PLY file of the C-alpha trace (Angstrom):
ply
format ascii 1.0
element vertex 139
property float x
property float y
property float z
element edge 138
property int vertex1
property int vertex2
end_header
-10.45 9.36 12.81
-11.04 12.99 13.77
-14.45 12.37 14.69
-13.57 10.10 17.47
-11.50 13.15 18.94
-13.78 14.23 22.04
-12.73 16.11 25.33
-10.99 14.21 27.68
-9.12 12.06 25.53
-5.56 11.18 26.85
-3.13 12.75 24.61
1.12 12.27 24.23
3.01 15.06 22.88
6.65 13.93 21.81
9.13 16.70 20.87
12.89 16.43 20.41
13.18 17.66 24.05
11.09 14.81 25.14
7.27 13.76 25.76
4.45 14.98 28.19
1.17 13.38 28.96
-1.91 15.75 28.05
-5.41 15.54 27.25
-8.19 16.69 25.00
-9.88 20.34 26.56
-11.78 21.22 23.50
-12.12 20.29 20.01
-12.28 22.97 17.02
-13.42 23.03 13.61
-15.62 20.85 11.36
-15.85 16.70 11.59
-16.99 16.72 8.13
-13.18 16.97 6.81
-10.12 14.92 7.98
-9.13 18.27 9.77
-9.54 19.65 13.55
-7.61 21.39 15.51
-7.71 21.13 19.35
-6.55 22.66 22.56
-4.66 20.31 24.63
-4.09 20.47 28.67
-0.74 19.13 29.80
-0.80 16.73 32.68
2.32 17.28 34.00
5.56 19.64 33.48
6.96 20.38 30.40
10.75 18.43 29.20
13.70 20.68 30.14
14.29 23.08 27.28
10.80 23.17 26.11
9.36 26.55 25.50
7.53 28.24 22.66
7.52 27.47 19.00
8.88 23.86 19.60
7.20 21.43 16.89
5.46 18.84 18.29
4.20 15.87 17.14
0.52 14.58 19.22
-0.97 11.02 19.51
-4.32 11.07 20.85
-5.85 8.14 21.99
-9.07 7.34 20.61
-9.73 3.75 21.63
-8.19 0.24 21.68
-9.22 -2.37 19.12
-8.46 -6.18 20.67
-6.91 -9.00 17.81
-6.86 -6.42 14.85
-5.07 -6.87 11.52
-3.80 -4.17 10.03
-1.38 -2.97 7.41
0.31 0.13 6.23
-2.23 1.97 4.48
-1.99 1.86 0.48
-2.06 4.88 -1.72
-5.87 6.35 -1.87
-7.57 4.09 0.95
-10.35 5.49 2.97
-11.38 4.24 5.86
-14.63 1.58 6.00
-14.34 0.84 2.32
-13.52 -1.58 -0.05
-10.28 -2.06 -2.26
-8.75 -4.29 -4.93
-5.31 -4.70 -3.93
-2.65 -7.12 -5.57
-1.35 -9.92 -2.96
1.98 -11.28 -4.05
2.60 -15.12 -4.39
4.67 -16.99 -2.04
7.68 -17.04 -4.66
7.50 -13.50 -5.54
6.91 -13.61 -9.18
3.54 -12.59 -9.70
0.43 -10.88 -7.81
-3.02 -11.66 -7.55
-5.95 -8.92 -7.67
-8.10 -9.59 -4.31
-10.57 -7.40 -2.82
-9.96 -6.13 0.60
-12.36 -4.47 3.07
-10.69 -1.97 5.45
-12.10 -0.28 8.50
-10.88 2.17 10.92
-7.49 4.05 9.70
-4.69 6.03 10.91
-2.62 8.45 8.96
0.05 5.94 8.38
-2.12 2.26 8.76
-5.44 0.78 7.97
-7.57 -2.47 9.82
-7.90 -5.04 7.35
-11.46 -6.37 8.05
-11.52 -9.44 5.13
-9.78 -10.03 2.16
-5.86 -10.77 3.67
-4.52 -12.85 6.18
-1.59 -12.38 8.48
1.44 -12.62 6.45
-0.02 -11.50 3.32
2.55 -9.32 1.16
0.61 -6.76 -0.90
1.70 -3.86 -3.21
0.10 -0.68 -1.50
1.83 2.11 -4.29
-0.87 2.70 -7.04
-1.83 0.03 -8.97
-4.34 1.98 -11.22
-2.53 1.18 -14.32
-3.46 -2.12 -13.79
-6.85 -1.79 -12.54
-8.41 -4.16 -15.23
-6.06 -7.10 -14.54
-6.42 -10.00 -12.30
-2.98 -10.87 -12.16
0.59 -9.25 -12.85
4.20 -10.75 -13.60
6.44 -9.35 -11.07
10.55 -8.79 -12.10
0 1
1 2
2 3
3 4
4 5
5 6
6 7
7 8
8 9
9 10
10 11
11 12
12 13
13 14
14 15
15 16
16 17
17 18
18 19
19 20
20 21
21 22
22 23
23 24
24 25
25 26
26 27
27 28
28 29
29 30
30 31
31 32
32 33
33 34
34 35
35 36
36 37
37 38
38 39
39 40
40 41
41 42
42 43
43 44
44 45
45 46
46 47
47 48
48 49
49 50
50 51
51 52
52 53
53 54
54 55
55 56
56 57
57 58
58 59
59 60
60 61
61 62
62 63
63 64
64 65
65 66
66 67
67 68
68 69
69 70
70 71
71 72
72 73
73 74
74 75
75 76
76 77
77 78
78 79
79 80
80 81
81 82
82 83
83 84
84 85
85 86
86 87
87 88
88 89
89 90
90 91
91 92
92 93
93 94
94 95
95 96
96 97
97 98
98 99
99 100
100 101
101 102
102 103
103 104
104 105
105 106
106 107
107 108
108 109
109 110
110 111
111 112
112 113
113 114
114 115
115 116
116 117
117 118
118 119
119 120
120 121
121 122
122 123
123 124
124 125
125 126
126 127
127 128
128 129
129 130
130 131
131 132
132 133
133 134
134 135
135 136
136 137
137 138
């Protein structure tokens, strides 16, 4: 989602010392790959005890989607693609192959646009060993 990061977007910086709000000042790097560096301006004071070389995590607000079905991002799944997953049956003994269409993604989650419904359980680890199987039995 790095292509959606623009100057002015809201940022929350979190560290072991606390959190502070900010905004994107400048975006550096290419938008063709998944990595870019950004400069952030702080909207408030640093948390008590924060200083140079403090490791921080940043969350950048790139928009809001209402009424979206999302899930943990399966291994090797890119945004805006379709991929087969194995949906686990209610009794937990089998998993059926289903085609799932994905939308927007973060590092850990991805939007489900089609192929699954709320409450479905799927296998998100690498299942390429069973790529030609329509159904697998679980133990």
